[in-house]
ChimeraX commands (.cxc) that place a marker at each C-alpha (Angstrom):
marker #1 position 48.50,-111.20,47.27 radius 0.5
marker #1 position 48.15,-113.99,49.72 radius 0.5
marker #1 position 45.64,-116.72,49.08 radius 0.5
marker #1 position 42.44,-116.01,51.43 radius 0.5
marker #1 position 38.91,-116.91,51.49 radius 0.5
marker #1 position 38.17,-113.22,52.73 radius 0.5
marker #1 position 38.37,-110.47,50.25 radius 0.5
marker #1 position 41.30,-108.21,50.72 radius 0.5
marker #1 position 40.44,-104.56,51.45 radius 0.5
marker #1 position 42.15,-101.94,49.27 radius 0.5
marker #1 position 45.16,-100.69,50.89 radius 0.5
marker #1 position 46.51,-98.02,48.37 radius 0.5
marker #1 position 45.39,-95.03,46.64 radius 0.5
marker #1 position 47.04,-95.25,43.26 radius 0.5
marker #1 position 48.61,-97.85,41.20 radius 0.5
marker #1 position 51.28,-96.64,38.60 radius 0.5
marker #1 position 54.00,-98.35,36.37 radius 0.5
marker #1 position 57.68,-97.51,37.12 radius 0.5
marker #1 position 60.68,-98.49,35.34 radius 0.5
marker #1 position 62.96,-100.47,37.54 radius 0.5
marker #1 position 65.95,-102.80,37.36 radius 0.5
marker #1 position 65.06,-105.96,35.45 radius 0.5
marker #1 position 61.86,-104.43,33.74 radius 0.5
marker #1 position 59.00,-102.29,34.80 radius 0.5
marker #1 position 57.34,-102.65,38.34 radius 0.5
marker #1 position 53.97,-101.41,39.59 radius 0.5
marker #1 position 53.85,-99.19,42.57 radius 0.5
marker #1 position 50.93,-99.30,45.03 radius 0.5
marker #1 position 51.42,-95.70,46.47 radius 0.5
marker #1 position 54.94,-96.35,47.98 radius 0.5
marker #1 position 54.96,-100.20,47.83 radius 0.5
marker #1 position 56.37,-102.29,45.13 radius 0.5
marker #1 position 53.86,-104.80,44.07 radius 0.5
marker #1 position 54.71,-108.53,44.84 radius 0.5
marker #1 position 53.53,-111.66,43.39 radius 0.5
marker #1 position 51.70,-114.36,45.76 radius 0.5
marker #1 position 55.20,-115.95,45.88 radius 0.5
marker #1 position 56.62,-112.85,47.42 radius 0.5
marker #1 position 58.77,-111.97,44.18 radius 0.5
marker #1 position 58.94,-108.20,42.96 radius 0.5
marker #1 position 56.72,-107.77,40.32 radius 0.5
marker #1 position 58.61,-107.19,37.07 radius 0.5
marker #1 position 57.12,-106.76,33.62 radius 0.5
marker #1 position 59.11,-107.05,30.45 radius 0.5
marker #1 position 57.32,-103.70,28.90 radius 0.5
marker #1 position 56.03,-100.61,30.18 radius 0.5
marker #1 position 52.76,-101.47,28.48 radius 0.5
marker #1 position 52.18,-104.39,30.47 radius 0.5
marker #1 position 52.98,-102.83,33.68 radius 0.5
marker #1 position 50.56,-99.96,32.69 radius 0.5
marker #1 position 47.87,-102.27,31.93 radius 0.5
marker #1 position 48.23,-104.05,35.21 radius 0.5
marker #1 position 48.39,-100.84,37.20 radius 0.5
marker #1 position 44.93,-100.07,35.51 radius 0.5
marker #1 position 43.59,-103.22,36.79 radius 0.5
marker #1 position 44.72,-102.24,40.27 radius 0.5
marker #1 position 43.28,-98.85,39.96 radius 0.5
marker #1 position 39.93,-100.15,38.94 radius 0.5
marker #1 position 39.47,-102.00,42.05 radius 0.5
marker #1 position 36.91,-100.74,44.65 radius 0.5
marker #1 position 36.84,-101.14,48.36 radius 0.5
marker #1 position 38.15,-104.79,47.97 radius 0.5
marker #1 position 40.70,-106.55,45.70 radius 0.5
marker #1 position 39.05,-109.16,43.51 radius 0.5
marker #1 position 41.73,-111.15,41.74 radius 0.5
marker #1 position 39.08,-112.49,39.26 radius 0.5
marker #1 position 38.54,-108.93,37.81 radius 0.5
marker #1 position 42.39,-108.76,37.15 radius 0.5
marker #1 position 43.26,-111.41,34.50 radius 0.5
marker #1 position 46.41,-109.65,33.22 radius 0.5
marker #1 position 47.74,-109.42,36.57 radius 0.5
marker #1 position 47.00,-113.14,37.28 radius 0.5
marker #1 position 48.72,-114.09,34.02 radius 0.5
marker #1 position 51.80,-112.09,34.77 radius 0.5
marker #1 position 51.94,-113.59,38.32 radius 0.5
marker #1 position 51.92,-116.97,36.89 radius 0.5
marker #1 position 54.67,-116.29,34.51 radius 0.5
marker #1 position 56.67,-115.14,37.32 radius 0.5
marker #1 position 56.06,-117.48,40.14 radius 0.5
marker #1 position 55.28,-120.84,38.34 radius 0.5
marker #1 position 56.62,-120.82,34.58 radius 0.5
marker #1 position 60.20,-120.69,35.20 radius 0.5
marker #1 position 60.07,-123.71,37.46 radius 0.5
marker #1 position 57.51,-125.56,35.28 radius 0.5
marker #1 position 58.75,-124.67,31.72 radius 0.5
marker #1 position 59.23,-128.29,30.61 radius 0.5
marker #1 position 55.75,-129.34,32.02 radius 0.5
marker #1 position 54.15,-126.45,30.03 radius 0.5
marker #1 position 56.07,-127.24,26.93 radius 0.5
marker #1 position 55.08,-130.94,27.09 radius 0.5
marker #1 position 51.60,-129.91,27.72 radius 0.5
marker #1 position 51.38,-127.74,24.60 radius 0.5
marker #1 position 53.22,-130.51,22.59 radius 0.5
marker #1 position 50.78,-133.15,23.71 radius 0.5
marker #1 position 47.93,-131.18,21.80 radius 0.5
marker #1 position 49.48,-132.58,18.59 radius 0.5
marker #1 position 47.61,-135.91,19.44 radius 0.5
marker #1 position 44.21,-134.31,20.45 radius 0.5
marker #1 position 44.10,-130.70,19.04 radius 0.5
marker #1 position 40.53,-129.53,18.33 radius 0.5
marker #1 position 41.20,-128.45,14.71 radius 0.5
marker #1 position 42.56,-131.91,13.70 radius 0.5
marker #1 position 39.59,-134.09,15.29 radius 0.5
marker #1 position 36.62,-133.70,12.93 radius 0.5
marker #1 position 32.95,-134.83,12.91 radius 0.5
marker #1 position 31.83,-137.39,10.09 radius 0.5
marker #1 position 28.23,-135.97,10.08 radius 0.5
marker #1 position 26.24,-133.96,9.63 radius 0.5
marker #1 position 27.64,-132.65,6.31 radius 0.5
marker #1 position 27.04,-129.11,7.32 radius 0.5
marker #1 position 29.24,-129.27,10.37 radius 0.5
marker #1 position 31.86,-131.41,8.52 radius 0.5
marker #1 position 32.05,-128.49,6.07 radius 0.5
marker #1 position 32.05,-125.77,8.52 radius 0.5
marker #1 position 34.97,-127.50,10.35 radius 0.5
marker #1 position 36.95,-127.85,7.09 radius 0.5
marker #1 position 36.52,-124.30,6.15 radius 0.5
marker #1 position 37.54,-123.09,9.57 radius 0.5
marker #1 position 40.19,-125.39,10.70 radius 0.5
marker #1 position 41.95,-126.47,7.43 radius 0.5
marker #1 position 43.44,-122.90,6.79 radius 0.5
marker #1 position 44.66,-122.89,10.53 radius 0.5
marker #1 position 46.54,-126.20,9.78 radius 0.5
marker #1 position 47.83,-124.89,6.60 radius 0.5
marker #1 position 49.14,-121.85,8.78 radius 0.5
marker #1 position 50.80,-123.93,11.20 radius 0.5
marker #1 position 52.79,-125.90,8.51 radius 0.5
marker #1 position 54.10,-122.56,6.81 radius 0.5
marker #1 position 54.83,-120.92,10.08 radius 0.5
marker #1 position 56.32,-123.63,12.15 radius 0.5
marker #1 position 56.64,-126.56,9.52 radius 0.5
marker #1 position 54.20,-128.70,11.79 radius 0.5
marker #1 position 51.99,-130.92,9.83 radius 0.5
marker #1 position 49.36,-132.50,11.81 radius 0.5
marker #1 position 47.02,-135.29,10.57 radius 0.5
marker #1 position 43.29,-134.76,10.33 radius 0.5
marker #1 position 41.20,-137.58,11.96 radius 0.5
marker #1 position 37.71,-138.40,12.56 radius 0.5
marker #1 position 36.56,-138.77,16.06 radius 0.5
marker #1 position 38.04,-138.04,19.42 radius 0.5
marker #1 position 40.64,-140.53,19.81 radius 0.5
marker #1 position 44.12,-139.45,20.11 radius 0.5
marker #1 position 45.92,-139.21,16.75 radius 0.5
marker #1 position 49.14,-141.14,16.03 radius 0.5
marker #1 position 51.59,-138.29,15.04 radius 0.5
marker #1 position 55.13,-138.66,13.77 radius 0.5
marker #1 position 57.68,-137.84,16.54 radius 0.5
marker #1 position 59.33,-135.16,14.33 radius 0.5
marker #1 position 56.08,-133.40,14.02 radius 0.5
marker #1 position 55.48,-133.39,17.77 radius 0.5
marker #1 position 59.25,-132.31,18.09 radius 0.5
marker #1 position 58.51,-129.13,16.08 radius 0.5
marker #1 position 55.62,-128.27,18.01 radius 0.5
marker #1 position 57.47,-128.65,21.21 radius 0.5
marker #1 position 60.27,-126.41,19.95 radius 0.5
marker #1 position 57.62,-123.87,19.01 radius 0.5
marker #1 position 56.61,-123.60,22.61 radius 0.5
marker #1 position 60.10,-123.90,24.06 radius 0.5
marker #1 position 61.43,-120.89,22.08 radius 0.5
marker #1 position 59.22,-118.67,24.02 radius 0.5
marker #1 position 59.90,-116.43,26.94 radius 0.5
marker #1 position 58.17,-117.14,30.36 radius 0.5
marker #1 position 55.36,-114.43,29.56 radius 0.5
marker #1 position 54.48,-115.73,26.19 radius 0.5
marker #1 position 54.88,-119.40,27.18 radius 0.5
marker #1 position 52.24,-118.72,29.95 radius 0.5
marker #1 position 50.01,-117.14,27.47 radius 0.5
marker #1 position 50.52,-119.92,25.07 radius 0.5
marker #1 position 49.51,-122.67,27.57 radius 0.5
marker #1 position 46.58,-120.70,28.78 radius 0.5
marker #1 position 45.35,-120.22,25.26 radius 0.5
marker #1 position 45.74,-123.88,24.43 radius 0.5
marker #1 position 43.75,-124.99,27.45 radius 0.5
marker #1 position 41.15,-122.69,26.80 radius 0.5
marker #1 position 40.79,-123.52,23.10 radius 0.5
marker #1 position 41.54,-127.18,23.32 radius 0.5
marker #1 position 44.16,-126.50,20.66 radius 0.5
marker #1 position 47.67,-125.58,20.28 radius 0.5
marker #1 position 47.16,-124.51,16.81 radius 0.5
marker #1 position 44.74,-121.84,17.87 radius 0.5
marker #1 position 46.58,-120.77,20.70 radius 0.5
marker #1 position 50.04,-120.43,18.51 radius 0.5
marker #1 position 47.85,-118.44,15.78 radius 0.5
marker #1 position 46.32,-116.10,18.66 radius 0.5
marker #1 position 49.76,-115.61,20.14 radius 0.5
marker #1 position 51.33,-114.48,16.77 radius 0.5
marker #1 position 48.77,-112.43,15.67 radius 0.5
marker #1 position 47.28,-114.88,12.80 radius 0.5
marker #1 position 43.79,-114.90,14.66 radius 0.5
marker #1 position 41.98,-111.83,16.39 radius 0.5
marker #1 position 40.71,-112.91,19.80 radius 0.5
marker #1 position 37.06,-113.02,18.27 radius 0.5
marker #1 position 38.23,-115.20,15.60 radius 0.5
marker #1 position 40.18,-117.53,17.95 radius 0.5
marker #1 position 36.96,-117.77,20.13 radius 0.5
marker #1 position 34.83,-118.73,17.06 radius 0.5
marker #1 position 37.40,-121.23,15.89 radius 0.5
marker #1 position 37.53,-122.92,19.48 radius 0.5
marker #1 position 33.73,-122.66,20.00 radius 0.5
marker #1 position 32.89,-123.89,16.26 radius 0.5
marker #1 position 30.84,-126.89,17.36 radius 0.5
marker #1 position 28.84,-125.05,20.13 radius 0.5
marker #1 position 28.06,-122.16,17.92 radius 0.5
marker #1 position 26.96,-124.44,15.33 radius 0.5
marker #1 position 24.65,-126.22,17.82 radius 0.5
marker #1 position 23.26,-122.89,18.91 radius 0.5
marker #1 position 22.41,-122.04,15.31 radius 0.5
marker #1 position 20.64,-125.28,14.72 radius 0.5
marker #1 position 18.91,-125.84,18.16 radius 0.5
marker #1 position 18.53,-122.44,19.87 radius 0.5
marker #1 position 20.49,-120.87,22.68 radius 0.5
marker #1 position 20.88,-122.64,26.05 radius 0.5
marker #1 position 21.54,-120.26,29.00 radius 0.5
marker #1 position 23.95,-122.39,30.68 radius 0.5
marker #1 position 25.96,-122.94,27.38 radius 0.5
marker #1 position 25.61,-119.18,26.50 radius 0.5
marker #1 position 27.15,-118.23,29.73 radius 0.5
marker #1 position 30.04,-120.65,29.41 radius 0.5
marker #1 position 30.73,-119.37,25.89 radius 0.5
marker #1 position 30.67,-115.74,27.05 radius 0.5
marker #1 position 33.29,-116.60,29.57 radius 0.5
marker #1 position 35.43,-118.22,26.99 radius 0.5
marker #1 position 35.09,-115.14,24.70 radius 0.5
marker #1 position 36.09,-112.92,27.48 radius 0.5
marker #1 position 39.05,-115.00,28.46 radius 0.5
marker #1 position 40.22,-114.95,24.86 radius 0.5
marker #1 position 39.97,-111.03,24.83 radius 0.5
marker #1 position 41.86,-111.10,27.96 radius 0.5
marker #1 position 44.70,-113.21,26.71 radius 0.5
marker #1 position 44.95,-111.08,23.77 radius 0.5
marker #1 position 45.24,-107.92,25.71 radius 0.5
marker #1 position 48.07,-109.67,27.67 radius 0.5
marker #1 position 49.90,-110.64,24.46 radius 0.5
marker #1 position 49.48,-107.32,22.86 radius 0.5
marker #1 position 50.89,-105.72,26.00 radius 0.5
marker #1 position 54.11,-107.94,25.75 radius 0.5
marker #1 position 54.76,-106.11,22.17 radius 0.5
marker link #1:1,2 radius 0.2
marker link #1:2,3 radius 0.2
marker link #1:3,4 radius 0.2
marker link #1:4,5 radius 0.2
marker link #1:5,6 radius 0.2
marker link #1:6,7 radius 0.2
marker link #1:7,8 radius 0.2
marker link #1:8,9 radius 0.2
marker link #1:9,10 radius 0.2
marker link #1:10,11 radius 0.2
marker link #1:11,12 radius 0.2
marker link #1:12,13 radius 0.2
marker link #1:13,14 radius 0.2
marker link #1:14,15 radius 0.2
marker link #1:15,16 radius 0.2
marker link #1:16,17 radius 0.2
marker link #1:17,18 radius 0.2
marker link #1:18,19 radius 0.2
marker link #1:19,20 radius 0.2
marker link #1:20,21 radius 0.2
marker link #1:21,22 radius 0.2
marker link #1:22,23 radius 0.2
marker link #1:23,24 radius 0.2
marker link #1:24,25 radius 0.2
marker link #1:25,26 radius 0.2
marker link #1:26,27 radius 0.2
marker link #1:27,28 radius 0.2
marker link #1:28,29 radius 0.2
marker link #1:29,30 radius 0.2
marker link #1:30,31 radius 0.2
marker link #1:31,32 radius 0.2
marker link #1:32,33 radius 0.2
marker link #1:33,34 radius 0.2
marker link #1:34,35 radius 0.2
marker link #1:35,36 radius 0.2
marker link #1:36,37 radius 0.2
marker link #1:37,38 radius 0.2
marker link #1:38,39 radius 0.2
marker link #1:39,40 radius 0.2
marker link #1:40,41 radius 0.2
marker link #1:41,42 radius 0.2
marker link #1:42,43 radius 0.2
marker link #1:43,44 radius 0.2
marker link #1:44,45 radius 0.2
marker link #1:45,46 radius 0.2
marker link #1:46,47 radius 0.2
marker link #1:47,48 radius 0.2
marker link #1:48,49 radius 0.2
marker link #1:49,50 radius 0.2
marker link #1:50,51 radius 0.2
marker link #1:51,52 radius 0.2
marker link #1:52,53 radius 0.2
marker link #1:53,54 radius 0.2
marker link #1:54,55 radius 0.2
marker link #1:55,56 radius 0.2
marker link #1:56,57 radius 0.2
marker link #1:57,58 radius 0.2
marker link #1:58,59 radius 0.2
marker link #1:59,60 radius 0.2
marker link #1:60,61 radius 0.2
marker link #1:61,62 radius 0.2
marker link #1:62,63 radius 0.2
marker link #1:63,64 radius 0.2
marker link #1:64,65 radius 0.2
marker link #1:65,66 radius 0.2
marker link #1:66,67 radius 0.2
marker link #1:67,68 radius 0.2
marker link #1:68,69 radius 0.2
marker link #1:69,70 radius 0.2
marker link #1:70,71 radius 0.2
marker link #1:71,72 radius 0.2
marker link #1:72,73 radius 0.2
marker link #1:73,74 radius 0.2
marker link #1:74,75 radius 0.2
marker link #1:75,76 radius 0.2
marker link #1:76,77 radius 0.2
marker link #1:77,78 radius 0.2
marker link #1:78,79 radius 0.2
marker link #1:79,80 radius 0.2
marker link #1:80,81 radius 0.2
marker link #1:81,82 radius 0.2
marker link #1:82,83 radius 0.2
marker link #1:83,84 radius 0.2
marker link #1:84,85 radius 0.2
marker link #1:85,86 radius 0.2
marker link #1:86,87 radius 0.2
marker link #1:87,88 radius 0.2
marker link #1:88,89 radius 0.2
marker link #1:89,90 radius 0.2
marker link #1:90,91 radius 0.2
marker link #1:91,92 radius 0.2
marker link #1:92,93 radius 0.2
marker link #1:93,94 radius 0.2
marker link #1:94,95 radius 0.2
marker link #1:95,96 radius 0.2
marker link #1:96,97 radius 0.2
marker link #1:97,98 radius 0.2
marker link #1:98,99 radius 0.2
marker link #1:99,100 radius 0.2
marker link #1:100,101 radius 0.2
marker link #1:101,102 radius 0.2
marker link #1:102,103 radius 0.2
marker link #1:103,104 radius 0.2
marker link #1:104,105 radius 0.2
marker link #1:105,106 radius 0.2
marker link #1:106,107 radius 0.2
marker link #1:107,108 radius 0.2
marker link #1:108,109 radius 0.2
marker link #1:109,110 radius 0.2
marker link #1:110,111 radius 0.2
marker link #1:111,112 radius 0.2
marker link #1:112,113 radius 0.2
marker link #1:113,114 radius 0.2
marker link #1:114,115 radius 0.2
marker link #1:115,116 radius 0.2
marker link #1:116,117 radius 0.2
marker link #1:117,118 radius 0.2
marker link #1:118,119 radius 0.2
marker link #1:119,120 radius 0.2
marker link #1:120,121 radius 0.2
marker link #1:121,122 radius 0.2
marker link #1:122,123 radius 0.2
marker link #1:123,124 radius 0.2
marker link #1:124,125 radius 0.2
marker link #1:125,126 radius 0.2
marker link #1:126,127 radius 0.2
marker link #1:127,128 radius 0.2
marker link #1:128,129 radius 0.2
marker link #1:129,130 radius 0.2
marker link #1:130,131 radius 0.2
marker link #1:131,132 radius 0.2
marker link #1:132,133 radius 0.2
marker link #1:133,134 radius 0.2
marker link #1:134,135 radius 0.2
marker link #1:135,136 radius 0.2
marker link #1:136,137 radius 0.2
marker link #1:137,138 radius 0.2
marker link #1:138,139 radius 0.2
marker link #1:139,140 radius 0.2
marker link #1:140,141 radius 0.2
marker link #1:141,142 radius 0.2
marker link #1:142,143 radius 0.2
marker link #1:143,144 radius 0.2
marker link #1:144,145 radius 0.2
marker link #1:145,146 radius 0.2
marker link #1:146,147 radius 0.2
marker link #1:147,148 radius 0.2
marker link #1:148,149 radius 0.2
marker link #1:149,150 radius 0.2
marker link #1:150,151 radius 0.2
marker link #1:151,152 radius 0.2
marker link #1:152,153 radius 0.2
marker link #1:153,154 radius 0.2
marker link #1:154,155 radius 0.2
marker link #1:155,156 radius 0.2
marker link #1:156,157 radius 0.2
marker link #1:157,158 radius 0.2
marker link #1:158,159 radius 0.2
marker link #1:159,160 radius 0.2
marker link #1:160,161 radius 0.2
marker link #1:161,162 radius 0.2
marker link #1:162,163 radius 0.2
marker link #1:163,164 radius 0.2
marker link #1:164,165 radius 0.2
marker link #1:165,166 radius 0.2
marker link #1:166,167 radius 0.2
marker link #1:167,168 radius 0.2
marker link #1:168,169 radius 0.2
marker link #1:169,170 radius 0.2
marker link #1:170,171 radius 0.2
marker link #1:171,172 radius 0.2
marker link #1:172,173 radius 0.2
marker link #1:173,174 radius 0.2
marker link #1:174,175 radius 0.2
marker link #1:175,176 radius 0.2
marker link #1:176,177 radius 0.2
marker link #1:177,178 radius 0.2
marker link #1:178,179 radius 0.2
marker link #1:179,180 radius 0.2
marker link #1:180,181 radius 0.2
marker link #1:181,182 radius 0.2
marker link #1:182,183 radius 0.2
marker link #1:183,184 radius 0.2
marker link #1:184,185 radius 0.2
marker link #1:185,186 radius 0.2
marker link #1:186,187 radius 0.2
marker link #1:187,188 radius 0.2
marker link #1:188,189 radius 0.2
marker link #1:189,190 radius 0.2
marker link #1:190,191 radius 0.2
marker link #1:191,192 radius 0.2
marker link #1:192,193 radius 0.2
marker link #1:193,194 radius 0.2
marker link #1:194,195 radius 0.2
marker link #1:195,196 radius 0.2
marker link #1:196,197 radius 0.2
marker link #1:197,198 radius 0.2
marker link #1:198,199 radius 0.2
marker link #1:199,200 radius 0.2
marker link #1:200,201 radius 0.2
marker link #1:201,202 radius 0.2
marker link #1:202,203 radius 0.2
marker link #1:203,204 radius 0.2
marker link #1:204,205 radius 0.2
marker link #1:205,206 radius 0.2
marker link #1:206,207 radius 0.2
marker link #1:207,208 radius 0.2
marker link #1:208,209 radius 0.2
marker link #1:209,210 radius 0.2
marker link #1:210,211 radius 0.2
marker link #1:211,212 radius 0.2
marker link #1:212,213 radius 0.2
marker link #1:213,214 radius 0.2
marker link #1:214,215 radius 0.2
marker link #1:215,216 radius 0.2
marker link #1:216,217 radius 0.2
marker link #1:217,218 radius 0.2
marker link #1:218,219 radius 0.2
marker link #1:219,220 radius 0.2
marker link #1:220,221 radius 0.2
marker link #1:221,222 radius 0.2
marker link #1:222,223 radius 0.2
marker link #1:223,224 radius 0.2
marker link #1:224,225 radius 0.2
marker link #1:225,226 radius 0.2
marker link #1:226,227 radius 0.2
marker link #1:227,228 radius 0.2
marker link #1:228,229 radius 0.2
marker link #1:229,230 radius 0.2
marker link #1:230,231 radius 0.2
marker link #1:231,232 radius 0.2
marker link #1:232,233 radius 0.2
marker link #1:233,234 radius 0.2
marker link #1:234,235 radius 0.2
marker link #1:235,236 radius 0.2
marker link #1:236,237 radius 0.2
view
């Protein structure tokens, strides 16, 4: 889809997944879906191609990219990730210094305890699954982590194919945490649990001080994005 300020009118009757050379394409009537970069769309699994076809079939009179998150993730994986793998791997690895689950409050005691309960087990999972041991620090300043730990975190990202690396980078940015992102990618967290871990401080504040409409809308969007990422990951098999 070409970038445009005007909505694109729907130009097809039906979208369907189709097995093709190099994976699974999506056919829009007799046309093969192409990415904004003009590449032929090819998903690595039928499940992903079918899920994307469903997004296209759900469109109304106009095509609204914002309502097609799986399509957007897949387009990014095809058009951008192959040329930016090094940047994306570095992006994920840098969370070793600033990862949400490592940077803790010093007060109040109730929040300190809740962070420890939710986030300590994620750090234990990271150490068991990837051998990465990140330090827990107080405050928001970047942590000084050993080069070897950063290298292990980088290797975990580097080992992924383009579609999974795209999902990992998206999830890390959404959560402010490579730890939460890796746990979501590898099925150690459900999308709801990933959202709750990432939004822990905000959810705690809501419990203590009440719900702010603007904050609630932002959290609802974050929850929905985690759900979309989980559907994308699940479709990769």
